[in-house]
C-alpha positions in Angstrom: 9.8 -149.0 126.1 11.9 -152.1 126.7 11.5 -151.8 130.5 7.7 -151.6 130.1 7.7 -154.7 128.0 9.7 -156.6 130.7 7.3 -155.4 133.4 4.3 -156.5 131.3 5.8 -160.0 130.6 6.6 -160.3 134.3 3.0 -159.4 135.2 1.7 -161.9 132.7 3.9 -164.6 134.1 2.8 -163.9 137.6 -0.9 -163.9 136.6 -0.4 -167.2 134.8 1.2 -168.8 137.8 -1.6 -167.7 140.1 -4.3 -168.8 137.6 -2.6 -172.3 137.5 -3.1 -172.4 141.3 -6.8 -172.3 140.6 -7.7 -168.7 141.4 -10.2 -166.9 139.2 -8.9 -164.5 136.5 -10.8 -161.4 137.9 -9.5 -162.0 141.4 -5.9 -162.5 140.2 -6.0 -159.2 138.2 -7.6 -157.4 141.1 -5.1 -158.7 143.6 -2.1 -157.9 141.4 -3.4 -154.3 141.0 -4.1 -153.9 144.8 -0.5 -154.9 145.6 1.3 -153.0 142.9 2.0 -156.2 140.9 3.7 -158.0 143.8 3.1 -161.6 143.0 4.0 -162.7 146.5 1.6 -160.3 148.2 -1.2 -161.1 145.7 -0.7 -164.8 146.2 -0.9 -164.4 150.0 -4.1 -162.3 149.6 -5.7 -164.8 147.3 -4.8 -167.7 149.6 -6.3 -166.0 152.6 -9.4 -164.8 150.6 -10.1 -168.4 149.6 -9.5 -169.7 153.2 -11.8 -167.2 154.8 -14.4 -167.6 152.1 -14.4 -171.4 152.8 -15.1 -170.4 156.5 -18.3 -168.7 155.4 -17.2 -165.0 155.6 -18.5 -162.6 152.9 -15.9 -161.8 150.2 -16.3 -158.0 150.3 -15.7 -158.1 154.1 -12.7 -160.4 153.7 -11.1 -158.1 151.1 -11.5 -155.0 153.3 -10.1 -156.7 156.4 -7.2 -158.2 154.6 -6.2 -154.8 153.1 -6.5 -153.2 156.5 -4.5 -155.9 158.2 -1.9 -156.2 155.5 -2.6 -159.9 154.9 -1.9 -160.8 158.5 -4.0 -164.0 158.9 -4.6 -163.9 162.7 -5.4 -160.2 162.9 -7.7 -160.5 159.9 -9.5 -163.5 161.4 -10.0 -161.6 164.6 -11.5 -158.6 162.7 -13.8 -160.9 160.7 -15.1 -162.7 163.8 -15.8 -159.4 165.5 -17.9 -158.1 162.6 
């Protein structure tokens, strides 16, 4: 039980840090789940999602491409442009 509590507190801390960077709560939770609670990978995903969103790409397409490309910016951008 103690281990689960530490994992939960770690998860809350990661979510809090990502929220403070200006990401939406729903997106933060979704990203954390998609990347098995890896704050680093979730942060990369959220950053790229926001970047590509600002470029005018559709959010659902961005999510799909980022997952397929493992958060590789250049590869994901190529895929989005080809769609």
